[in-house]
N, C-alpha and C positions, 0 to 999 in steps of 0.2 A: 489804923487801918490807911488804905488807900485803893480803892477798884475805877477801873473802865467799866464805865456801862454805853451800852445804844440808846437812844430814846426812840422811839419810831412814834409819830402823832399822823392820825390820818387827816382825810380831806376836812372831818368833823372837828376835831381839835385842835390846827395846824395852825390857829387866830388864838388862842387860850395863851392867858401869862404864864405856865407851866413854869418855869425858870425862876420868875420873879417871887410865882406859891413857893415852889422847893427852900429860896432864898429865906423867905418866910416863915416856914413852916419847919423848918431842920437850923440844926448849927452845924451844917456839914458845911466844909471848904471845896468848892468846884471850878473846871476848869472847863470849859469849851473848845475841846482841840478841834473839833471840825464840827459842823451843819450845812444842812441845806433845807430851806425852807420858802417856800414858794405858795403863793396865794392859791388857796384850792385846790390842793395838789398834797398827797404823800409827803412828808419829811423827818426829817432826822435829824441828831446830835448825838455826836460820840462827847463822852465826859468825866473827866476825871472825878470821883468823888472822894472826899476826907474827912475820916471824922472817926467817934465810937462805934461800935458795931449797931447801939442801940440807935443814935442818929441816923446809920446807913439804914437799919431797918424801917426807921419814921419815915424817910425820905424817899423809901420805894413807896410804903403805904400809901404816901401823897402821893405820888407819879402814878399811881392803880387807880387811885380817887377822879386823875383827871383824865381816865383813859390812852393813859400814856403805854404803848410795849415795851418792854424793860428787857435787854438780852447784856449780862455781864460779859465782857472781851475775857477771852480763855486765853489761857496760860499755854496751850497747845495748839499755834499752828505750823505747818507742815511744810515744806520745801523739798521735793523728793530731789534729792542730787544727783541720780541718776539720769533722771527723765530732763533736768535743766539743762537748756543749751546754750546758759548764760547771752542770751541775746540782750539781755539790759531794758525789754521792754516795760518789765513791773518798777524798775529804781526811777524811770521818767514820770509814773504816777504817784508813788510813795509820797506822801505829804509830810511824814517825820522821817525819813531819809532812813526808816528803819530796814530798806534794802537797797544797797547800794555796791558797786563796782570796787573790790580790792587787789592789789597786787598788780606786778607785769603779768600774770597770766589773767589781767579781767575777768574774775569769776566775781559770778552775783554773791553775796553773804548775804545773811539774814540776824539782823538784831533783835530778837524776839521781844527786848524789853524794852525796845522803840515803836513796838508794832502799835495800832491803836484798833486794829480791826475793823478798819474801812471797808477794807473787800476789793478798792484799787486792782491789788497787783493778780487776785484773783482774775477778776475780769479781762485785762489784758494777756495773761499767760495763755502764749498760742501751742502749746506741748502742757498743759495742765498739770503741774506740777506742785502748786501748791491750793494748800487745802486749809481751809479756816473752819476751826469749827466755834459756834456761839452756843451757851447756855443761857436759855430763857430762866427767867427768876422764878418761873413758876413751876421748873422742874423739868421740861421739856429740854433735848437738844435738836439744834439744828447742823445744817453743814454746809458749807459755800465752797465750790470746787469754781474752776475756770471751764466752761460751755466752748 
């Protein structure tokens, strides 16, 4: 099984070798898709984790023990085609090219399989047509919308 998660680090945990510990405490194969880590600031990493369900849970338990906030990347990102004006602003900030301009009509297309839920598109969408739902591993859910 493979899942994409967002790891959020606080000002107190940004300098802890969490990823190294994850590699030592589980048999997960992981890939860092995107990260932002600055000294004494909140930080995040978007990672792909691959392994058995047991190893995945073991890895999450380790991350929780390090006070890392974990959010699973959803499969339900939505782009409201009726509200989208196809300006392309979202395509310029998409790190994985999940949003791209296609065809002679120059329509913005969303490839959900490529999306890593970084939220960049949500921040730049001037018509607020993109919604991203995140599922926190502890069971509560959150939503990011363009503001």
